[in-house]
C-alpha positions in Angstrom: 3.3 10.0 12.7 2.1 9.9 16.2 -1.7 8.7 15.9 -2.3 10.7 19.5 -1.5 13.9 17.2 -4.1 13.0 14.8 -7.1 14.9 16.5 -5.2 18.1 16.2 -4.1 17.5 12.9 -7.7 17.0 11.6 -9.2 20.1 13.1 -7.0 22.1 10.4 -8.1 19.8 7.6 -11.3 20.9 5.8 -13.6 18.1 5.2 -15.0 17.6 1.7 -18.7 18.7 1.2 -20.0 15.6 0.0 -18.8 14.0 3.2 -20.5 16.8 5.4 -23.7 16.2 3.5 -23.7 12.6 3.9 -23.1 13.1 7.6 -25.9 15.5 7.9 -28.2 13.2 6.1 -27.4 10.4 8.2 -27.8 12.6 11.3 -31.3 13.6 10.2 -32.2 9.7 9.4 -31.0 8.7 12.9 -33.0 11.5 14.5 -36.2 10.2 12.9 -35.3 6.8 14.3 -34.8 7.8 17.7 -38.3 8.0 18.9 -38.9 4.2 18.1 -35.5 3.3 19.2 -36.0 4.8 22.6 -39.5 3.1 22.9 -37.5 -0.3 22.4 -34.9 0.8 25.1 -37.9 1.4 27.4 -39.0 -2.0 27.1 -35.8 -3.8 27.1 -34.5 -1.9 30.0 -37.6 -1.3 32.1 -36.2 -2.5 35.5 -32.8 -0.5 35.0 -35.0 2.7 34.2 -37.2 2.4 37.1 -34.0 2.1 39.3 -32.8 5.2 38.0 -35.9 7.1 38.6 -36.4 5.9 42.1 -32.6 6.0 43.1 -33.2 9.1 45.2 -36.1 7.6 47.2 -34.9 4.1 48.0 -33.5 3.1 51.4 -30.7 2.7 51.6 -29.5 5.3 49.1 -26.9 4.2 46.5 -23.3 4.8 47.0 -22.3 8.5 46.8 -25.8 9.8 46.6 -26.1 12.2 49.7 -29.1 12.1 51.9 -30.0 15.8 51.4 -29.6 17.4 48.0 -30.7 21.0 48.2 -32.5 22.1 46.1 -34.2 18.6 45.7 -33.5 16.6 42.2 -34.6 18.5 39.3 -36.0 16.9 36.2 -34.0 18.0 33.3 -34.8 16.9 29.6 -31.5 16.8 27.4 -31.7 16.3 23.6 -28.5 14.6 22.2 -28.2 13.8 18.8 -26.0 11.1 17.7 -24.4 10.0 14.5 -23.8 6.3 14.6 -21.7 4.2 12.2 -23.5 1.3 10.5 -22.1 -2.1 11.2 -21.4 -2.7 7.6 -19.4 0.3 7.5 -17.4 -1.0 10.5 -16.6 -4.1 8.9 -15.4 -2.5 5.4 -13.3 0.1 7.1 -12.0 -2.5 9.5 -10.4 -4.4 6.7 -8.7 -1.1 5.4 -7.2 0.0 8.6 -6.3 -3.3 10.2 -3.4 -5.2 8.6 -1.6 -8.4 9.7 1.6 -7.4 11.9 0.6 -3.8 12.0 0.4 -2.8 15.6 2.4 0.2 16.0 2.1 4.0 15.1 1.4 4.5 11.8 3.9 6.6 9.5 2.2 9.6 7.7 2.3 7.7 4.2 0.2 5.0 5.7 -2.4 7.5 7.5 -2.7 9.4 3.9 -3.3 6.2 2.3 -6.2 5.5 4.9 -7.7 8.8 4.4 -7.9 8.4 0.8 -9.6 5.0 1.0 -12.4 6.2 3.1 -12.7 9.6 1.8 -16.0 8.5 0.2 -17.4 7.0 3.2 -19.2 8.9 5.9 -16.6 8.1 8.6 -13.9 10.3 9.8 -10.2 9.4 9.9 -10.1 9.9 13.7 -12.9 7.2 13.9 -11.2 5.0 11.6 -8.0 4.9 13.6 -9.8 4.3 16.8 -11.5 1.4 15.2 -8.0 0.1 14.0 -7.0 0.4 17.8 -9.9 -1.5 19.0 -9.6 -4.3 16.2 -5.9 -4.8 17.2 -6.8 -5.0 20.8 -9.4 -7.6 20.1 -6.7 -9.5 18.1 -4.2 -9.2 20.8 -6.6 -10.7 23.5 -7.8 -13.6 21.5 -4.3 -14.4 20.1 -2.5 -14.4 23.3 -3.2 -18.1 24.4 -1.9 -19.1 21.0 1.1 -17.0 21.2 2.0 -18.2 24.7 1.4 -21.8 23.6 4.2 -21.3 21.2 6.5 -19.5 23.6 9.2 -22.2 23.0 9.3 -21.9 19.4 9.5 -18.1 19.6 12.3 -18.2 22.0 14.1 -20.5 19.8 13.8 -18.5 16.6 14.6 -15.4 18.7 17.9 -17.2 19.9 18.7 -18.1 16.3 18.9 -14.5 15.4 15.2 -13.7 14.4 14.1 -10.1 15.7 10.9 -9.3 17.5 9.5 -7.2 14.9 9.9 -10.1 12.3 8.6 -12.5 14.7 5.6 -10.3 15.5 4.7 -9.9 11.9 5.1 -13.6 11.2 2.8 -14.6 14.2 0.5 -11.5 13.8 1.0 -10.5 17.4 1.7 -7.2 19.0 5.6 -6.8 19.4 5.7 -6.3 23.3 3.5 -9.6 23.8 5.9 -11.3 21.4 8.8 -10.2 23.4 6.8 -11.3 26.5 6.2 -14.9 24.9 10.1 -15.1 24.2 10.8 -14.5 27.9 8.0 -17.1 28.9 9.7 -19.8 26.8 12.9 -18.9 28.8 11.0 -20.0 31.9 10.3 -16.5 33.3 7.6 -16.4 35.7 4.8 -13.6 34.7 5.9 -11.4 37.9 9.5 -11.4 36.8 8.7 -10.5 33.2 6.4 -7.7 34.5 9.1 -6.3 37.0 11.9 -6.7 34.4 10.0 -4.7 31.6 9.4 -2.0 34.2 13.1 -1.4 34.6 14.3 -2.7 31.2 17.9 -1.8 32.2 18.0 -5.4 33.9 18.2 -7.0 30.4 21.1 -8.0 28.5 22.1 -5.7 25.6 20.5 -7.4 22.8 17.2 -7.9 24.7 17.3 -4.2 25.8 17.6 -3.2 22.0 14.7 -5.6 20.9 12.5 -4.6 23.5 12.9 -0.7 22.5 12.0 -1.6 19.2 9.0 -3.7 20.4 7.8 -0.6 22.5 8.3 1.7 19.6 6.4 -0.3 17.5 3.6 -1.6 19.7 0.4 0.5 20.4 -1.5 -2.1 21.8 0.7 -3.8 24.5 3.1 -0.9 25.1 4.1 -0.8 28.9 3.9 3.0 29.0 0.2 4.1 28.4 0.7 7.5 30.2 0.0 9.6 27.4 -3.3 7.6 26.4 -4.4 8.1 30.1 -3.8 11.8 30.1 -6.0 12.2 26.8 -8.8 10.2 28.5 -8.7 12.3 31.7 -8.8 15.5 29.5 -11.8 14.0 27.7 -13.6 13.3 31.1 -12.8 16.8 32.1 -14.6 18.2 29.0 -17.6 16.1 29.5 -17.8 17.3 33.1 -17.5 21.0 31.8 -20.4 20.2 29.5 -22.7 18.8 32.2 -21.8 22.0 34.4 -22.7 24.3 31.6 -26.0 23.0 31.4 -26.6 23.4 35.2 -26.8 19.6 35.7 -25.4 18.6 39.3 -23.3 15.5 39.6 -20.5 14.0 41.8 -17.1 13.2 40.3 -15.0 10.1 40.1 -12.6 11.5 42.2 -15.0 12.6 45.0 -16.5 9.1 44.9 -13.2 7.2 45.1 -11.9 9.6 48.0 -15.1 9.0 50.0 -15.1 5.3 49.4 -11.4 4.8 50.4 -12.3 6.5 53.5 -15.3 4.6 54.6 -14.4 1.2 53.0 -10.8 1.0 52.4 -11.2 0.8 48.6 -12.8 2.0 45.5 -16.2 0.1 45.3 -18.3 1.7 42.5 -17.1 5.0 41.0 -18.7 6.2 37.7 -17.1 9.2 36.0 -20.2 11.3 36.7 -23.0 10.4 39.2 -25.8 12.5 38.5 -27.7 14.4 41.2 -30.7 15.6 39.2 -33.2 13.6 37.4 -31.6 13.8 33.8 -33.5 12.2 30.8 -31.3 12.3 27.8 -33.4 11.7 24.6 -36.3 10.7 27.0 -34.4 8.2 28.8 -33.7 8.4 32.5 -29.7 8.5 33.1 -28.5 8.1 36.8 -24.6 8.1 35.7 -22.3 8.8 32.7 -19.2 7.2 31.9 -16.5 8.7 29.4 -14.7 6.6 26.8 -11.9 8.1 24.9 -12.3 5.9 22.0 -14.7 4.3 19.1 -17.4 2.2 20.5 -16.9 -1.0 18.3 -19.4 -3.7 18.0 -16.6 -6.2 18.7 -16.9 -9.1 21.3 -13.8 -8.0 23.6 -14.5 -4.4 24.3 -18.2 -5.0 24.5 -18.1 -7.6 27.0 -15.4 -5.4 29.1 -17.8 -2.3 28.8 -21.0 -4.3 29.5 -19.3 -5.9 32.7 -18.7 -2.2 34.0 -22.2 -1.2 33.2 -23.7 -4.1 35.0 -22.2 -2.8 38.2 -23.4 0.7 37.5 -26.8 -0.5 36.8 -27.1 -2.8 39.9 -26.3 0.4 42.1 -27.9 3.2 40.4 -30.0 2.1 37.5 -29.8 3.2 33.7 -27.0 5.3 32.6 -25.0 6.5 29.3 -21.8 5.8 27.9 -20.0 8.8 25.8 -17.7 7.6 23.3 -15.1 10.3 22.0 -14.9 9.0 18.8 -18.6 7.8 18.1 -19.7 4.4 18.0 -21.1 1.5 15.9 -25.0 1.7 15.3 -25.5 -1.9 16.1 -23.7 -1.7 19.5 -26.1 -2.4 22.3 -25.4 -2.4 26.1 -28.1 -3.6 28.6 -28.5 -0.7 30.9 -26.8 2.1 29.1 -27.6 4.4 25.9 -24.6 5.2 23.7 -23.7 8.9 23.0 -21.0 10.4 21.0 -19.0 13.7 21.5 -20.7 15.8 19.0 -22.0 18.5 21.5 -18.8 18.8 23.4 -16.2 21.3 23.0 -12.9 19.2 22.3 -10.4 22.0 21.8 -8.5 21.2 25.1 -7.8 17.8 23.6 -6.6 19.4 20.5 -4.3 21.6 22.6 -3.1 18.6 24.4 -2.0 16.7 21.3 -0.6 19.7 19.8 1.6 20.3 23.1 2.5 16.7 23.2 3.6 16.8 19.6 5.7 19.8 20.1 7.4 18.5 23.2 8.3 15.3 21.3 10.0 17.4 18.6 12.1 19.5 20.8 
């Protein structure tokens, strides 16, 4: 089963009543906690919040903010009730969904097994599978050096007849990364590997077959990520439609990109939405919004990567917000950005996309 089709499948699956009750109860509890949490955000992010509030008045203006906004920026209060996942639950579910050597698309039997194991927990199957992707990505990043350090051993085992999938499982590394390590063991440069894997017909017959198997069984390091990228773009579109429906003015990433390429020859800083009104989400001033089409896991690698991006936005515009398609872990804290989930958004376009993708594959 293609995990990219899971969101559509889930829209047609009725959620057990006890799960719904647990979600609603947790949402009420979080709503009560929001006021004290927001006070803490104000204290911890005082400088970035002040910059967000003053961004329309400073000289020079931050990149992308027009010198004339007519009518002038309006203060808009927006309530966004979130439903974060406790850190303890992230750990429990992570141990269920992330098994050694399992980096590919999960078969229906395995997906059903996961769904059964988390049925009593207040986390959806979509969130659990997105958490699995984050855990596998983190494992891939921090195991890369160790894998490459054993590239000669991998090449020897491969030349002796062991397959990529067997080696991937033994070394608990993504199949495509394992194949790259084998080529590294042959003395290939990074550039040669990169260019060859873009055009695998250059490989000999066995290598082509093994690389094909690696690609088919690797959701983490696959060379072709076009489907995932398309889904992320649709989610961004959904987010833009939501803010437009509220009458909130903003500039999109595409506009900023085009403008900066013309003025500076390259993209400098391009959040998904640069807000042109003084938007306060749950009382917190937000100058920009960025969309993430995954679960906001409290893990070292994704947090470090997102924080680096947030730091650039905060330096230019002040405080902002990250909207996670599959929700986020309660303990995840980003300096300069609040975390939001997709609960108020109309996700039907995403479900339609996944359905069409599934139908096209079955033709």
